[in-house]
C-alpha positions in Angstrom: -15.5 -15.7 -12.8 -11.9 -16.2 -11.7 -10.9 -17.0 -8.2 -8.8 -14.3 -6.6 -6.1 -14.9 -4.0 -5.2 -11.8 -1.9 -2.2 -11.8 0.4 -2.4 -9.2 3.2 -6.2 -9.5 2.9 -6.9 -8.1 6.4 -4.8 -5.0 5.9 -5.8 -1.5 4.9 -5.6 -1.9 1.2 -6.2 -5.7 1.1 -9.5 -5.6 2.9 -10.7 -2.8 0.7 -9.8 -4.8 -2.4 -11.5 -7.9 -1.0 -14.7 -6.0 -0.4 -14.6 -4.6 -3.9 -13.9 -8.0 -5.6 -16.8 -9.6 -3.6 -19.1 -6.7 -4.6 -18.3 -7.5 -8.2 -19.3 -11.2 -7.7 -15.9 -12.8 -7.6 -14.7 -15.6 -5.3 -11.9 -14.6 -3.1 -9.4 -16.4 -0.8 -7.7 -14.1 1.7 -4.3 -14.9 3.2 -3.0 -13.1 6.2 -1.1 -13.9 9.4 -2.9 -11.0 11.2 0.4 -9.6 12.5 -0.7 -6.1 11.4 -4.0 -6.8 9.5 -7.2 -6.9 11.5 -9.8 -9.5 11.1 -12.5 -6.9 12.0 -11.7 -5.2 8.6 -13.1 -8.4 6.9 -16.3 -8.6 8.9 -18.4 -8.1 5.9 -16.4 -10.5 3.8 -16.4 -13.3 6.4 -20.2 -13.2 6.4 -20.1 -14.1 2.7 -19.2 -17.7 3.3 -20.2 -18.7 -0.2 -17.6 -16.5 -1.9 -14.9 -15.8 0.7 -12.4 -17.8 2.8 -9.7 -16.5 5.1 -6.5 -18.5 5.6 -4.6 -17.5 8.7 -1.0 -18.2 7.7 2.3 -16.5 6.8 3.7 -15.9 3.3 7.1 -17.2 4.7 5.4 -20.6 5.2 5.8 -21.9 1.6 3.9 -25.1 2.2 0.8 -23.4 3.7 1.0 -20.7 1.0 1.1 -23.2 -1.8 -1.8 -25.2 -0.4 -4.0 -22.2 0.2 -3.5 -20.9 -3.3 -4.6 -24.1 -5.0 -7.5 -23.5 -7.4 -6.9 -19.8 -7.7 -6.6 -17.9 -11.0 -5.3 -14.4 -10.0 -2.9 -13.4 -7.2 -2.9 -10.0 -5.6 0.2 -9.8 -3.6 -0.3 -6.9 -1.1 1.3 -8.4 2.1 4.4 -6.5 3.1 6.3 -4.9 6.0 5.2 -1.3 5.5 7.3 0.3 8.3 9.7 2.3 6.2 10.8 4.5 9.1 12.4 1.8 11.3 13.8 -0.4 8.5 17.5 0.2 9.5 16.7 -1.1 13.1 15.8 -4.5 11.7 17.4 -4.9 8.3 16.2 -8.5 7.8 12.6 -7.6 8.1 12.2 -6.0 4.7 14.2 -8.8 3.1 12.1 -11.5 4.6 8.6 -10.0 4.6 8.9 -8.2 1.3 11.5 -9.9 -1.0 11.6 -13.5 0.3 7.8 -13.5 0.7 7.4 -12.4 -2.9 9.7 -15.2 -4.0 7.5 -17.7 -2.1 4.3 -16.3 -3.7 5.8 -16.7 -7.1 6.9 -20.3 -6.4 3.4 -21.1 -5.1 2.0 -19.7 -8.3 4.3 -21.8 -10.4 3.5 -25.0 -8.5 -0.3 -24.3 -8.8 -0.2 -23.2 -12.5 -1.4 -19.6 -11.6 -0.1 -17.1 -14.2 -1.4 -13.7 -13.2 0.1 -11.6 -10.4 -0.6 -8.0 -9.3 1.9 -6.6 -6.9 1.8 -3.7 -4.4 5.1 -1.9 -5.0 5.8 1.6 -3.9 6.9 5.1 -5.1 9.8 4.6 -2.7 11.6 2.6 -5.4 12.5 5.9 -7.1 14.7 6.9 -4.2 15.3 10.7 -4.4 14.0 11.1 -7.9 15.5 13.7 -10.3 12.3 14.3 -12.3 8.9 15.5 -11.0 6.3 14.3 -11.5 8.2 11.1 -11.7 7.3 8.7 -14.6 7.6 4.9 -14.6 10.6 5.0 -16.9 12.6 7.5 -14.7 16.2 6.4 -14.0 16.6 4.9 -10.6 19.1 6.8 -8.3 20.6 5.2 -5.2 18.0 3.5 -3.1 17.4 5.4 0.1 15.5 2.8 2.2 15.6 -0.9 2.7 11.8 -0.9 2.1 12.2 0.7 -1.4 15.1 -1.7 -2.2 13.1 -4.7 -1.1 10.1 -3.6 -3.2 12.3 -3.1 -6.3 13.7 -6.6 -5.8 10.2 -7.9 -5.7 9.4 -6.2 -9.0 12.6 -7.7 -10.5 11.6 -11.2 -9.4 8.1 -10.9 -10.9 9.4 -9.5 -14.2 11.9 -12.5 -14.4 9.1 -15.0 -13.8 7.1 -13.2 -16.5 10.0 -13.7 -18.9 11.0 -17.2 -17.8 7.6 -18.8 -17.0 5.1 -16.9 -19.1 3.5 -15.1 -16.2 1.6 -11.9 -16.6 2.6 -9.3 -14.0 1.6 -5.8 -12.9 3.5 -3.7 -10.3 1.7 -0.7 -8.7 4.0 2.0 -7.5 1.8 3.7 -5.0 2.0 7.1 -3.3 0.9 7.0 0.3 -2.8 6.0 0.8 -5.4 7.4 3.1 -9.0 6.4 4.0 -11.1 4.1 6.1 -9.1 1.3 7.8 -5.9 3.4 7.7 -3.7 2.4 10.6 -0.1 3.4 9.8 1.4 6.7 8.8 1.7 10.3 9.7 -2.0 11.1 9.8 -2.6 8.2 12.1 0.3 9.3 14.3 -0.9 12.9 14.5 -4.5 12.0 15.3 -3.4 9.6 17.9 -1.2 12.1 19.6 -3.7 15.0 19.3 -6.4 12.8 20.8 -4.3 12.5 23.9 -2.6 15.9 23.9 -4.3 18.5 21.7 -2.0 21.3 22.7 1.3 20.1 21.3 2.6 18.2 18.3 6.1 17.1 17.5 6.9 17.0 13.8 9.7 14.9 12.3 11.7 17.0 9.9 10.8 20.6 9.1 7.2 20.0 8.1 7.9 21.0 4.5 8.3 17.5 3.1 6.1 17.2 0.0 4.3 14.0 -0.8 1.5 12.7 -3.0 -1.4 11.0 -1.3 -4.4 9.1 -2.6 -7.7 7.9 -1.2 -7.7 4.1 -0.9 -10.9 3.6 -2.8 -9.4 5.5 -5.8 -6.3 3.3 -5.5 -8.4 0.1 -5.6 -10.3 1.3 -8.6 -7.0 1.9 -10.4 -5.8 -1.6 -9.5 -9.0 -3.2 -10.8 -8.8 -1.3 -14.1 -5.2 -2.3 -14.6 -6.1 -6.0 -14.0 -8.9 -5.7 -16.6 -6.3 -4.5 -19.1 -3.5 -7.0 -18.3 -1.5 -8.2 -21.3 1.4 -10.6 -21.8 4.6 -9.8 -19.9 5.3 -7.3 -17.1 3.8 -3.8 -16.7 4.3 -1.0 -14.1 1.8 1.7 -13.2 2.3 4.7 -10.9 -0.8 5.1 -8.8 -1.1 8.7 -7.6 -3.1 11.9 -8.1 -2.3 15.2 -9.8 -1.3 17.0 -6.6 0.8 16.8 -3.5 0.8 18.4 -0.1 3.2 19.2 2.7 3.2 17.8 6.2 2.2 21.3 7.4 -0.9 21.2 5.1 -1.9 17.8 6.6 -1.5 19.2 10.1 -3.8 22.2 9.3 -6.4 19.9 7.8 -6.2 17.4 10.7 -6.4 20.2 13.3 -9.5 21.7 11.6 -11.4 18.4 11.7 -10.4 17.8 15.3 -11.0 21.4 16.4 -7.5 21.8 17.9 -4.6 24.3 17.6 -1.5 22.6 18.7 1.9 24.2 19.2 4.3 22.7 16.8 7.9 21.6 17.4 10.2 20.3 14.8 13.2 17.9 14.8 14.8 19.9 11.9 16.2 19.1 8.5 14.4 18.4 5.3 13.4 14.9 6.2 11.9 13.0 9.1 14.3 10.0 9.2 17.0 8.3 7.2 15.4 7.2 3.9 12.5 9.7 4.1 12.5 11.3 0.7 11.6 14.9 1.0 9.6 15.0 -2.3 7.5 12.2 -3.7 5.3 13.1 -6.6 4.5 10.5 -9.2 3.4 10.9 -12.8 0.2 8.8 -13.2 -0.4 9.5 -16.9 -0.1 5.8 -17.8 -2.9 4.6 -15.6 -5.0 7.7 -16.4 -4.7 6.9 -20.1 -6.8 3.8 -19.3 -9.6 6.1 -18.1 -8.9 6.3 -14.4 -9.1 9.5 -12.3 -9.1 10.1 -8.6 -12.4 11.2 -7.1 -11.1 12.8 -3.9 -8.5 15.5 -3.3 -5.8 15.0 -0.8 -7.5 17.4 1.6 -10.8 15.4 1.3 -8.9 12.1 1.8 -7.2 13.5 4.9 -10.6 14.7 6.3 -12.2 11.4 5.6 -9.3 9.5 7.3 -9.4 11.7 10.4 -13.2 11.3 10.7 -12.9 7.5 10.5 -10.1 7.4 13.1 -12.2 9.5 15.5 -15.2 7.3 14.9 -13.1 4.2 15.6 -11.1 5.0 18.7 -10.1 1.4 19.3 -7.9 1.6 16.3 -6.0 4.5 17.9 -5.5 2.5 21.1 -3.6 -0.3 19.3 
């Protein structure tokens, strides 16, 4: 069995992946500075001392990263700054935590002789796409967020290492994910607000923004399938379902689970903030051709997310 190295291991997706790898009998080294990840999400993994070790360190610390990766066979690079909305307020954050961190991961791999990397990219790299659903070979328009630009730069670095050093790389361009351990995004924001004030809700934009969403467990299954099918060179997979929903749809589903009927106010316009693409809907035919299908609808994923947040109120207090 190969040893897996997971950056961002204490995060929403990372901890879910760690649990799944351990369940399949793999040895895993988690790497996380816990700036946004939560050690509590790794409670089960940490009890498995024979197969799991957590390294508390930053991907910007190249020495610590290289040392922690020693002896690993596969790298899952999931660590990132995921705060798309406020990217323009701190423009170095995406550069450092997304692009430079990815460069450090690749150099640590090269020094340790690790050849396989699977990278959490984003559907944001398509900017405001011209084709829907958007396939992996769609032309890139102007980048609309520093987050998307930093992720695309990470993909470019990985593909260059695949060409230059014989790495094998996979980039996953995700839609937004939902599910247990979800701590960032509009569903979280809405549930947090409505838990305090169930009578009103302020909505960024006009509420008609259309986005694809996917349950995190389905995303991880797609990732593991892509890993099992890795070939020489660099590959890209869109990870998303066959449907999308509006913000207003989400509000209705959230309100139904919580039993509230808030009065809505809107900031106006067709987007919530600069860089918020009003329509994100990815063509996932490439990963589906490998045999993957999502098991939950967006409505079911939203419902499961809301229920988990309500059952874990300390997450909403953070």
